[in-house]
C-alpha positions in Angstrom: 6.2 -10.0 -17.2 4.9 -13.1 -18.8 2.7 -11.2 -21.2 5.6 -9.0 -22.1 4.3 -6.1 -20.1 7.1 -3.7 -18.7 6.8 -2.8 -15.0 8.8 -0.1 -13.3 11.1 -1.4 -10.5 13.0 1.1 -8.2 16.1 0.0 -6.4 17.5 2.4 -3.8 20.4 0.1 -3.1 21.7 -1.0 0.3 24.0 -3.9 0.6 22.7 -5.4 3.8 20.0 -7.9 4.3 17.1 -8.3 4.6 15.3 -6.9 1.4 12.5 -4.5 2.0 10.0 -4.6 -0.8 7.6 -1.6 -0.9 4.2 -1.7 -2.6 2.4 1.5 -3.2 -1.2 2.3 -2.4 -3.8 2.8 -5.1 -3.6 4.9 -7.3 -0.1 5.9 -6.3 3.2 4.2 -7.4 6.6 3.4 -6.2 7.9 6.9 -6.5 5.9 8.0 -3.5 8.6 6.1 -1.5 11.4 8.1 -2.9 12.0 10.0 0.4 10.8 7.3 2.8 13.1 4.7 1.4 16.2 6.6 2.7 15.2 5.6 6.2 16.1 2.1 5.5 19.1 1.9 3.1 21.7 1.7 5.9 20.2 -1.5 7.1 18.3 -3.0 4.2 18.3 -3.3 0.4 15.2 -1.4 -0.5 13.2 -2.2 -3.7 9.8 -1.1 -4.8 7.5 -2.1 -7.7 5.0 0.0 -9.5 1.9 -2.2 -10.3 0.5 -2.6 -13.8 -1.4 0.5 -15.2 0.2 2.9 -12.7 3.1 5.3 -13.0 5.7 4.2 -15.5 4.3 0.7 -15.7 2.4 -0.4 -18.7 -1.2 -1.7 -18.5 -1.4 -5.4 -19.0 -1.7 -6.5 -22.6 -4.2 -9.2 -21.7 -6.4 -7.0 -19.6 -5.9 -9.0 -16.4 -5.9 -6.8 -13.3 -6.5 -9.5 -10.8 -4.9 -9.7 -7.4 -3.4 -13.0 -8.6 -1.8 -11.2 -11.5 -0.5 -8.4 -9.4 1.2 -11.0 -6.9 2.5 -13.0 -9.7 4.2 -9.8 -11.0 5.8 -9.2 -7.6 7.2 -12.7 -7.5 8.5 -12.4 -11.1 10.2 -9.2 -10.1 11.8 -11.0 -7.1 13.0 -13.5 -9.4 14.6 -11.1 -11.9 16.4 -9.4 -9.1 17.6 -12.7 -7.6 15.7 -12.1 -4.3 14.7 -15.3 -2.6 12.8 -13.8 0.2 11.8 -10.4 1.3 10.0 -8.3 3.9 7.0 -6.7 2.2 5.6 -3.5 3.1 2.5 -2.2 1.4 0.3 0.9 1.7 -3.5 1.0 1.4 -4.8 -1.0 -1.5 -1.5 -3.0 -1.4 -2.8 -4.8 1.7 -4.7 -7.1 -0.9 -1.3 -8.0 -2.5 0.3 -8.5 0.9 -2.5 -10.9 2.0 -2.3 -12.8 -1.4 1.5 -13.2 -1.0 1.2 -14.3 2.7 -1.4 -17.0 1.6 0.1 -18.2 -1.7 3.8 -17.5 -1.5 4.8 -17.9 2.1 8.1 -19.2 1.1 9.1 -16.0 -0.4 7.9 -13.9 2.6 9.9 -12.9 5.7 7.2 -10.6 7.1 4.2 -8.4 6.0 3.9 -4.7 7.0 0.3 -3.3 6.3 0.6 0.5 6.2 -3.0 1.7 6.8 -3.9 -1.4 4.7 -6.4 -3.4 6.6 -9.6 -1.4 6.3 -13.0 -3.2 6.1 -13.7 -2.2 2.5 -17.0 -3.7 2.4 -18.1 -0.5 4.2 -16.8 1.8 1.4 -20.5 2.5 0.3 -21.1 4.2 3.7 -17.9 6.3 3.2 -19.3 7.4 -0.2 -22.6 8.4 1.4 -21.2 10.4 4.4 -17.9 11.6 2.9 -18.7 13.1 -0.4 -15.2 14.4 -1.1 -13.6 11.0 -0.5 -13.4 10.2 -4.2 -11.6 13.5 -4.9 -8.3 13.0 -3.1 -6.2 10.3 -1.5 -3.8 12.7 0.2 -3.7 16.5 0.7 -3.2 17.4 -2.9 -2.0 21.0 -2.1 0.8 19.9 0.3 2.1 16.9 -1.8 0.9 17.8 -5.3 4.4 17.9 -6.8 5.4 14.4 -5.7 1.9 13.1 -6.3 1.0 14.6 -9.6 4.1 13.6 -11.3 4.0 10.0 -10.7 0.6 9.3 -12.4 0.1 7.9 -15.8 -2.9 10.0 -16.8 -2.3 13.4 -18.6 -4.8 16.1 -19.2 -5.3 18.1 -22.4 -2.5 20.5 -21.5 0.0 17.6 -20.9 -0.1 17.8 -17.1 -0.4 14.7 -14.9 -3.7 14.1 -13.2 -3.7 13.3 -9.4 -5.0 9.8 -10.0 -4.5 6.8 -12.1 -7.0 5.8 -14.8 -10.2 5.2 -12.9 -11.1 2.4 -15.5 -7.9 0.7 -14.3 -8.9 1.1 -10.6 -12.4 -0.3 -11.2 -11.0 -3.3 -12.9 -8.8 -4.0 -9.9 -11.9 -4.2 -7.7 -14.0 -6.1 -10.3 -11.9 -9.2 -10.2 -11.6 -9.6 -6.4 -13.7 -9.8 -3.2 -13.2 -6.6 -1.4 -13.6 -8.2 2.1 -10.1 -9.1 3.2 -9.6 -12.7 4.7 -6.3 -13.2 6.6 -7.0 -16.8 7.7 -4.1 -19.1 7.0 -1.4 -16.5 7.0 1.3 -17.6 9.4 4.3 -15.3 8.6 4.9 -12.4 11.1 2.7 -9.4 10.2 1.9 -6.0 11.6 -0.7 -3.4 10.8 0.4 0.2 11.5 -2.5 2.6 11.3 -3.4 6.3 11.6 -6.3 7.4 13.7 -9.0 8.9 11.6 -10.6 11.2 14.2 -7.2 12.9 14.8 -6.9 14.3 11.2 -9.0 16.6 9.0 -7.3 15.5 5.9 -7.9 11.8 5.7 -8.6 11.0 2.1 -10.2 14.2 1.6 -7.5 16.8 0.7 -10.0 19.5 0.7 -13.1 20.3 2.7 -14.2 19.6 6.3 -15.4 16.2 7.2 -18.4 16.1 9.3 -19.1 13.8 12.3 -20.9 11.3 10.2 -18.0 11.0 7.9 -15.6 10.5 10.8 -17.9 7.7 12.2 -18.0 6.0 8.9 -14.2 6.2 8.5 -13.7 4.9 12.1 -16.0 2.0 11.4 -14.2 1.0 8.3 -10.8 1.2 9.9 -11.4 -0.3 13.3 -13.5 -3.1 12.1 -10.7 -3.9 9.6 -8.2 -3.9 12.5 -10.3 -6.2 14.6 -10.7 -8.6 11.7 -6.8 -8.5 11.1 -6.1 -9.3 14.8 -8.8 -12.1 15.0 -7.8 -13.9 11.8 -4.1 -13.6 11.8 -2.0 -16.2 13.6 1.0 -14.0 14.2 -0.1 -10.4 14.1 0.7 -7.1 15.8 -0.9 -3.6 15.6 0.5 -0.2 16.0 -1.2 3.3 15.7 0.5 6.7 15.0 -1.4 9.6 16.3 -2.0 12.9 14.3 -1.1 11.2 11.0 -3.1 10.5 7.9 -3.9 7.8 5.5 -0.5 8.4 3.7 1.6 7.6 6.8 4.8 7.4 5.0 4.4 10.9 3.6 3.0 12.5 6.6 4.8 11.0 9.6 7.6 9.1 8.0 10.0 9.1 11.0 7.5 7.6 13.3 6.6 5.0 10.8 10.1 3.9 10.0 10.9 3.6 13.7 7.9 1.3 14.3 8.9 -0.8 11.2 12.5 -1.1 12.3 11.8 -2.0 15.8 9.2 -4.6 14.8 11.5 -6.2 12.1 14.3 -6.4 14.8 12.0 -8.1 17.3 10.0 -10.4 15.2 11.8 -11.5 12.0 14.7 -13.7 11.4 15.7 -12.9 7.8 17.6 -14.7 5.1 17.9 -14.3 1.4 
């Protein structure tokens, strides 16, 4: 990148167009798509970027963790791969990057796919109050610990990967940006694909049984986020997958891939 920070880019190949550029949720990285990417390589070239401070990507040398910086890294990666335009699919926190790309780099965007990534984050304090385990897991760490642990930057004293990226890094990502998403001004085709919180016992918790107050807080954050997405977007669709989880691409990958492919075929005219 411009400050000589080295970022990890994964390219699963695929000679066809369009390009599908995958952005991982926080604190995960592009290796969480290793299996999911195989759903698309027959029809797309599939590429992913691990953001600064995650996985095998270095932290920024200038300390800049802003969304503007993250989006600029994505554009620089497109340039280095000689990719003019792409369909961007992003999970969770990557929704901030998708929104920035849609507003500031529409000429590089064929479409935006938000994978459980439109939450009303201003309600996170309520989640912390009613879901005490929410800070302890982003996915079911017992079912997915192998693929989850081994893609993180932080090691414990025994040399094993911790299940999360450096919390100081994560805090800096939120320090620089307003956590209330604003989709106004985005005109490229967009879709939000969501899980249904009340249908899973594992959403963001991994361990423990969420109570009714927790479910209500999670539903509030999710459904208010979806409502804002629909009302502010000029060209938006919404889909839901039942009995899934926040990490839809790991829990119900076949259903997610089918929705994405059908939407792309219907809504997007692609070119590189």
